N, C-alpha and C positions, 0 to 999 in steps of 0.2 A: 145266284145275287144278282137284286135288280139294280139298277143305275141309280136309283134313290139311295137304297142302302150301302152301296158302294161309295158315293159322295158323302154321305154322313160318316162314313168309317174314316174316309180320310181327312175329313174335318177334324174330326177327334184325335188322329194321328197328330195332324198339325198343331193343333192346340195343346196337347200334352209336349210335344216337343217345343213348344214356344215357352211354355212354363218351365220345362227341365231346364233350358237354356238361360231362360231369365233368373231362375234360382243360383245356376252354376256362375253366372256373371255378377250376382250380388255377393255370392260367398267369395269368389276369386279375388272381387276388387277390395274385401277387407283384407286378404291375408296375400295377394300380390298385383296390388294394383298396376294398371297400365296407363301410360301418359307419354306423348312424345314430347313433354317438358322435362323429362327425368334428366336429373346430371348425377354424376359420381365425384365425391370431393376425397381427396387424399392431402394427408399432411405433408408439406414440404419444408424441409430444415434448412436454410440457408448456410451454408459453410463459407466462412472468410477468415485471412489471418488478422489478429489484432495487433500485429505489428507489420512493418513496411520491409521488404526484403527481396531478394531474387530467389527465386524457385531452384531448390537445389535438386530437390527427388520427388517424384510423386508415385505414390504408393498403391493406388486404388486404378480401376479404369471404369467406363461407364456398364451400369447394370450391374455391378458388382454387388453383391450383398454384404454390409459391414454391421458391426456390434458396437456397442457403446466402449469408448476408450482405444477403438483400433486407430492406429497410426495412419493421416490421410496423405499429408505433404510435409515436405521440411524446407524452411527458407535458408539461404546462406547465413550462419551463425557468427563469421569471425567478426563483425562489427560489435556485436553484442557480447562476443567473449572479452574484446578489448574492453568494453564499457565495463563489464565486470571487474577486470584487473584494475583498469582506473578507479572505480569505486574503493575497490580492498586497498590500495596504496593510500587514496585519501582519506580510509578511515582510518588506518594506521598512523598517517601523520598526524590526524587529529588526536589520535590518542596520545602520541608522544607529546604534542603540545598540550593538552590536559594534563599528564603527568609532570611536565615542565611547571605548570601553573602551580599544582599542588606542592610541589617541591618548594617553590619560591613562596608560595603561601607560608608553609613550615619555617622558614626562616625568616620571614618579617614577622610572624608571630613572637618567635623566639626574640627576635629586635625588639618588640614592643614590649614584651616583658622584662628585659634587661634595662630597656628605658624608664620602665615603671618602679622597677626596683631602684634605680639611681635616683630617680625623683623622690621615692620615699626616704631614702637614704639622705638625700640632699636637704630636704624639709626638716628632718631630724635635727641634721646638722645644725640648720639656720635658725631652729628653735632653742637648740643649745645655745649658739653664740649669742640670740638675742638676749637669753636670760642672763649669760655671763656679761654682757654691755651693760645691761641695766644695773649690774654688782660693780660695775667698773672694773673688770676684769679683762674687757675686750674693747679693741677701738672702733670708731665709728667707720673706718676703712674696713675691717675685718667683718661687721656686719654687712656692710653694703655688698662685698664681695660673696659673703653668704648667700645674701638675696639675690645677686646676679645668679649663681650657680644654681640656685632654686629655679629661676626663670630659664635659665639654658636648660636644664634638665627637664622643664615643663613644656619646652619647645620641641625637643628632642622626643618627648613622648608623643605630641602631635603628630611630628612628622612621621613618626612609626606607625602610628595608627592610620594616617592617612594612605602611607604606603599598603598597609595591610588591608584598607578597603578597595583601593586599585586591583592590587592582586586579588580579592576575592571576585571582584567584577571580571577579572582577566579569566579565572577560573571558570565563572558561571557563563562567560561567552564561549570557553571551549569546551565546556559541557554540550551546550548547544549546536557547536560545530560538530561535535562526535554523532549526536542526535540526528543532526542532519546527513552527515555521512551513511550512518546507518540506514537511513531510510532510504539514501541514494543507491545505497548497495542492494537492499531489498529489492528496488525496484529494477535495478539492473539485471538481478537474477530472475524475477518474474517476467522481463522483456525477452531475456535469453531462453527462458523454458518455452515462450509463447512462438518460438521459431519453429517449434513441432506440432501440428495441428492435428486434432485427435478427433473421431466422431462422438458427438454428444449424446445419440441415441441410436437404437436399431433402424436400420433401414437399408433402401438401394441407391446406388450413386445414379445421378441423372444429369443431363446436361453438363457434363464435365467438359470444361474450355481451358483448364490449367495445363500448363506444358512446362518442362524444365528447361530453366533459362529465362522463362519469364517474370516480371518483374510485379509482385504482388503488393497492392497498395491496402494499406490497415484499412478494414471495415468494408472491403470491396470485394 
């Protein structure tokens, strides 16, 4: 083989290799691109307590795999248990006050009903005495006494109705107090449940800095 033929052969080989490498890099860039600016992202879920308290137990370690709903750590719940107990007592007391107001309302309603009956009876008696007075069978003094009795019965009914309104307002206030106590109890129970912190998603524990005995602030 002459030198010219050998040189021509190597040129063809080099050109063929160049085209093959060029095609390879074009195809590879579409399916597995290479760049020094590449970054890998991973989702990080921060874990924090929703209430404050001292950490009583830590159930996980760094690099541990966890599943949704798995217990991560616990806070000292003694204060929150007392808060639930206080809320239960407050609710019971509010219930007693509302029951007392209901009983008082029944009494004043009965009193108002009796006062109404007495007023009706007194008005009928006054009408009868007035008719007899016009016929000359009753004195002026008796007529005035009947009218006075009617006025007193009317005043007694007004007082009974006023007391009924007061008791109804007290009953309404007692009902609001019961609702507030129920809300407070629900909140206390929620806070107690939040002393146990669970994983919200599947993942792996990283950058764990929590230790037993540390104080955990809400939201941190």
